[in-house]
N, C-alpha and C positions, 0 to 999 in steps of 0.2 A: 539702468546700469551706467556706471561711469565708463569713460573711454578705456581706462586701464584694465577694468574688468572685462570689457568686450574683447580687448586684444588677446586675452588668455583663452578665448573660446576656440575649440577645435572645429574643423569643417563639419563633423557630424553634429555638433551642438548648434552650429549655424543652420544646418538643414532642419532642425527641430523648430526654428523660429517661424512665426506666422509671416504672411506676406506683408502685413502692416508693419511688423517689427523690422523686417528687412528694409522696407522703404525708409522708416525712421532712422535706422542705423546708417543707411547710405547717406542720408541728409546730414546727420551729425558728423560722420567721418569726413565728408567733403568740407564742411565748415571748419572742422578741426585741422584738416590738412592746410586749408587756406590760412588759418591763424598761425599755425606752426611756420609756414613759409614766410609770412610777414614778420614774425618774431626773429627768424634767422636773418632775413634781409635787413631788418632794422637794428640788428645786433642787440636784441633785448635779452640775450642769454638763453634763448630757447634750446631745447634738446634737438641737436642736429640729426641724430639717428631716429628721432621720433617720427619724422616725416616718412622715412622708409618703412617703418613698422606700420604706420597708418595706411600707406598706399598698398602694402601687401595685404592687410586685412580687408581693405576696400575691395581688392581684387577677389578675395575669397567670397565676400558677400555678393559681388556682382556675378561670380561664377555660379553660385547657388541659385541666384535669381534667374539667370539664363537657363539653367538646367530645368527649372520649374516651367519656364515659358515654352520649352520645347515639347 
């Protein structure tokens, strides 16, 4: 799935993902956050609000992962 498609998932849809998918999603999101941060810092015209959306979605994914670990 593309990042844009992932951001549209609800919490219930995230809960349906397998543990491996959650791990892969976390890795992709962290890379995308870093890339977005660099684009904004280097003034490459990146989407400034994109970082916030990515961080919020990462928080949802981490919440679901911690719920499973409990």
